[in-house]
N, C-alpha and C positions, 0 to 999 in steps of 0.2 A: 505781602500783597497777594491778592487772589485774582485769577483771570478766567475769562470765558470764551467760547467759540461761536460758531454760527449755526442757527437752526432754522429750518423752514421746510414746509411741504404744503399740503392742502388739508386744513383742519376744519373745525366748526367754529361758529361765532362764540366768543368767550362769554359775553353777557349781552343783555338787551341794549346796553348803551355803547357797546363796542363798535368801532368803525373798521375793524380788522378781524381776520381769522388768524388763529395761532397755529403755526406749523408744528405737528407732533414730532417728537424725537423717536426714530425707529432704530432697530438693531441692524448690524451689518448683515446678519443672516436674512433678515426681512428684506433688505434691499437687494441682495444678490439673488434671492429666490424669485423676484419679480421686478427687475429693473425697468421693463417697458412700462410699468404702471406709473413711473415717476418721470418719464420723458417730458421735458419742457416745464417742469415744476421744480421749485427750490426743494432741496432734500436735506434734512438734518440727520446724520447718523451718529447716534450716541455711543460713547465709550469705545471709540475706534482703537484706543490703546488704554492700557491700565493706568490708574492714577499715578503709580510709581514711575512708569515710563514717561508719562507726560511731564511730571515734575522734574525728572532727570533730564529730559530734553531742554526744558527751560533753563536749568542750571548750566547745562553744556553749552547752550547758545551764548550765555553771558560769559562763560569761561573762555570761549574761543573768540568771540567777536565783541566783547564788552568794551575793548579799547579802540575799536574802529570808529572813525569819524563819520557822523551822519548829520543830516539837516533836520532840525526839529522846528515844527511850525507852531506858532502861538497866535491864537485868535482872541482879540479883546473886544468885547461888545461895548459900543458907545451908548450910554444911558439916554442921551438926548434924542437920538433918532433910530436906535436899534441896529445901526450898521456895525460892521466888524472890521477892525484894523488887523492886518496880518504882519507878523514879524517872523523871520527865519534865522535860526542860530546854528552855527557849526559847533557841535559838541560831540562827545563820545556816546556810544550806545548806552553804556552804563549810566552816564550822567543823565541821559534822556529818561531812563527809567525813574530816576529820582524826581525829575520834574513832573512826571505823570501823577505823582502822589499829591502835588500841590494844585492840580487842575480842578476847575469847576465850570459850570455852564457858561458863565460870563467871561472867563479867562481860561481858555482851554488849550491844552498841549497835545500835539499829535505828531507822530513820526512815521513816515512811510519811506522805507529805504530798500532799493533794489541793488543787485550786484554783489552782495556779501555772500550769497549762497548760490552755487556751491563754493565760490571763492577760489583762492590760489594756494591753499595749504592743504595738507593731508587731513588735518582734523576737520576743517570746514567741509571738505568733500565727504568725509565719513558721516558728518551730521546731516548733510544734504541727502545722502543715500538713505539714512534712517527715516527722515521725513518723507522721502519719496515712497518708500515701502509702505508707510502708514496710509498715505493718501491714495495710493494705487490699489489698496486692498479691496475697494468696491468694484474693481475692474480686473478680476483674475484672468491672466493669460490674454489680456487685451493690449493692443498697441496704443502707444501715445505718439501720434505722428509728429508732434513737435520734437521728439528725439531725433528725427531725421533732418530737421532744418539745419542750415549752416549755423555753426556755433555762435557766430557773432550776432545773429538775429534771433536766436532761440529766446522765447519769453523766459524771464528769470523769476525766481522766488522773490517775494517782498516780505520783509519783517515789518510788522505794523504794531506800534505802541500807541495806545489811546488812553488819555486820562479822562476823568469825569467831564462830561460836556463836550468832548471832542467828537466831531463828525467828519465823515468822508464827504466828498462832493456827491450830489445826486447824478448818477451816470449809468450807462450800460457799456459793456466792455468792448475793446477793439478785437479784431479778428473773429468776433462772434463765436468764441470758444465756450467750453464749460469751465467755469472758475471753481476753485476749491479754497476753503479756508479752514485751517486747523488751529483751534484755540489751545494755547498752552497755559494761560493763566487768565483769571478775571471773568467778567461777563460782558457780553455785547448784545445790543439790540439791533436787529436788522429789519428794515422795512422794504418790501418788494412791491413794485407795481407790475402786475401781470398784464401782458398785452391782450386785448380783446380777441376772442376766438372767432368772431364773425368778420365781416368785411373790414379791411383796413389794417388789422393786426398791429404790430409794434409801431408802424408809422403813425397811427392815431396818437400813441403816447408821445412819440417824438415831437409831434406838432403841438400837442396840448402843453407840453413842458417847455416849449420854446427852445428846443435843444440846438446845439451847434456841434460841429465836428472838431476833434482834436487829433492831429497827426501823431502817430506814435513812432514805430520803428522805421528808420530810413534805410533804403537800399542804396547801393553805390550811385554816385552822381545825383543824389537828392531825390531819387525816385522813391515814393512812399509805398510801403506794403500794407499799411493798416491805418485806420483812424477810428477812434472811439466816439461816443456821444456823451455830452455833458449838458447839464442845466444849471442855471444860477438860482433856481428855486430850492427850497429846503423843506424836508419832512420833519425837521426838528428846530423850529424857529424859537419857541419859548417853552419853558418848563414851569410847572406850578411852584410857587414860592415855598410850599411845605414839603417839597421833595427832599428826602434825607441827603446829607452830605455823603461823600464816598467813604469817609471814615466810619460814620454811623452805620452805613449799609454793610461794610465789611465786618463790623462787630455783630450786627444782626445776623449775618450769614452764619456765623459760628454759634450764636446763642439761640436763634429761632429761625431756622432755615425755611420753614414753611411761610412765615411772614415775609422773609426776604424774597422768596420766589413770587409771592403774590404781588408785592410792590413792583418788582421788575416787570412782571407780566402786565400789570395794569398800565404802567408807563409805556410799554411797547404797543399795546393794542388800543388804548383809548386816547383820543385827541384832546380830551379835557385835561390830561396830565402833561403830556408831551405834545405840543401843538405845532402843526405845520403852519407856514405863513399863509396869509389870506389868499395870495396868488396861487400857492400850491393847492389849497383846498378847492379853489375854482377849477384848476386843471384836473384834479382828481375826480370831481363830480362830472366834468366833461368826459372823462375816460370811462368811468364806471356806470353801469346800468343801475337802476334804483334797487334791484334785488341783489346786487353784488357788493362786496366790501371795497372800501377805498384802496386798501393795500393789504398785503399779507405780512405777518410779523414772525420773525424767528428770534428766539432767545438762546444765545449761544453760550455754552459753558465749557470748562476745561475738558479736553478729551473728545469734544464734538467735532465732527467733520461736516462742513457745509458744502453742498454742491449747488452751484449757481448757474442756471441755464442761460443761454446766449442772450435772449431777448428780454430778460427781466431787468427793468430799471431797479436800482437799489441804492440805499444809503444806510450807513451805520451810525450808531450813537453809543457813547460810552457812559453807562451809569456808574461804573467803578473802573479803576485802571485795568488794562488788559494787554496781553501779548498774543499775537496770532501770526501765522505764516500763511500768506496767500500764494497760490500757484494757479496753474491752468493746464488743461489737457485738450487734445484733439483726438477723439476716437472716431469710429466709423459713423456714429450719430452726429458728430460735429463736422466731419470732413466736408460735406456739401457747403455748409456755412462758411468755413474757413477758406477753402479753396476759391469759392466764388467771390468772397470778400476781397481776397488778394487780386483776383482777375479784374474785379470792378475797379478797385483803387488804382491799379496799374493800367487800366483802360485797354486790356487785352481784348482782341476780337474773338469772342467765344465760338464763332463759326469756324475758325481756323485752328483751334487748339487741338492737340492730340487727343484721341478718344479716351485714353487712360485717365485723363484729367476729369472725366465724367464718371469715373468708377470709384466707389467708396467702400469696397469690401475689406473685411479683415484679412490680413496677411499680405496685402499689396501696398501698404503705406509707404515703405521705403522707395519703391519704384515710382509711385505716384508723386511723392515729394521731389525726387530727383528730376523727374520729367518737368514738374512745375518750375523749378529753378533754372533748368536748361532753357525752358520757354521764355522765362523772364529775362535771362541774360541775353538770349538771342534778340528779344524784342528791344532791350535797351541798346544793344550794339547797332541794330538796324536803324533805330530811330536817330542815332547820333551821326550827324554829317558835319565834318569840319568846315568852317566857313571859308569861302573862296573870295579873295579880294584882288583888285588890280594892283600892279606894281606902284602906280602913282599914289594910290590910297595908302598903301603900306608905308611909303616914304613920308607921307603926311602924318600918319600916326606916330612914327618914330620921332619926328620933329616936335610934335606936341608933347610926347612923353618926356623928352629930354628937358623940357622947360619946367617940369615939376620936381620938387625935392624927392629924393629916394628914401622915404621913410613911411612908417605905418599911418601917419596922420595925413598924408597927401592923398591924391587920387591917381589912378592909372590913366592911360591915354584915352580910355573910353569916357572919362568924366565920372565914372562910378566910384564910390568910396572903396578903399581897399579892404575895409573891415565892414562886415554886414552889421548895421546898427542894431538889428534885432538880436544879435548875439552878445552885445555889450551889456554887462551887468554893472549897475551903479551900486557901490558899497558905502554904507555908513556904519557907524558904531553905536550899538545900543547896549548899555550896561557892560561894556567891555567885550561884547560879542559882535561878530559880523552879522549884519542884517541886510539881506539881499532884496 
């Protein structure tokens, strides 16, 4: 099985019929020499590690974590109306890799699992350290402020397996950080929707895509620190019937790599091969000016590191099976976005916050983050006021409570369910597996 990573920057129109620009792959030295030239643009850094090291990391990943249980998503397209049914299976990571080989556009398998890296074993921590060294190479001697966050809410790495036809959701990331993706095997197509540089910015894209917010990491007592943006539209709704199978593409990659690259590039950049839904096309035309591309395309291959800026909407597509590691960072260029995102979500009064929370210079990250969480903890404490009730009312509550059975199916004296219905998962069995 062969796998790819993420690529994107600002390139040129691929051909007269293209609706996208192709992001060129640059070297690590090219990026380090002029990083300011790539701010707010997707960047694809090629050959961030040697082929041998990338293959070794893929093998090590499976050796260490292959028996860990993950949730695999399966999306089956209904021929009648084009809708998709979703099933989720609890299987091992190694079993999920096998399923990726059977994936296709109309019956696609996808696995997105967090929490396995760095993990709780010495081997998984060592693997995480190797991956961190590679993806931090474009930022020599620079802080990642997420390292100073409380451990329980630090963003974690995600292992992503994608079979042919598998797509992520169309989204932009929580915290408004810089995302990274390191491809270990296979090839991935990325499409990015760049925010307009004139009036409106990313909010124009949010509106056109009919986006909604998704809460992510919760602070104590249910206070949210972050929320991402997601759309139900798709940049990959249909694919041309003549598009080769994953097996044919992998054979082609070995025997005629130039033809393989041309087919993948055409699929990524042209809407005649890999077509967005009609509603998505309407939104893209609403966002884009007539002289601008509808989206930007990156073709990711093994050893490529993709840098994903905060406000770029994006969605991936798997032309062949792939394995990638997604992570995120907060450097000085991201600090304003991340800190203000948290302050907005937690509804902090920015007029009263300490001055250091308005500073984003290199070398003060640890102090800024410590002050941020002291401020949040103080805010949470000050906002909480224990309820005060009269003695008669408390006696009434006690009598009501005693009339209900003391079990999880009953209700407490307030009349509210003792279990939040939104947290109850209904389970059925599909082919012997748990489907949630």
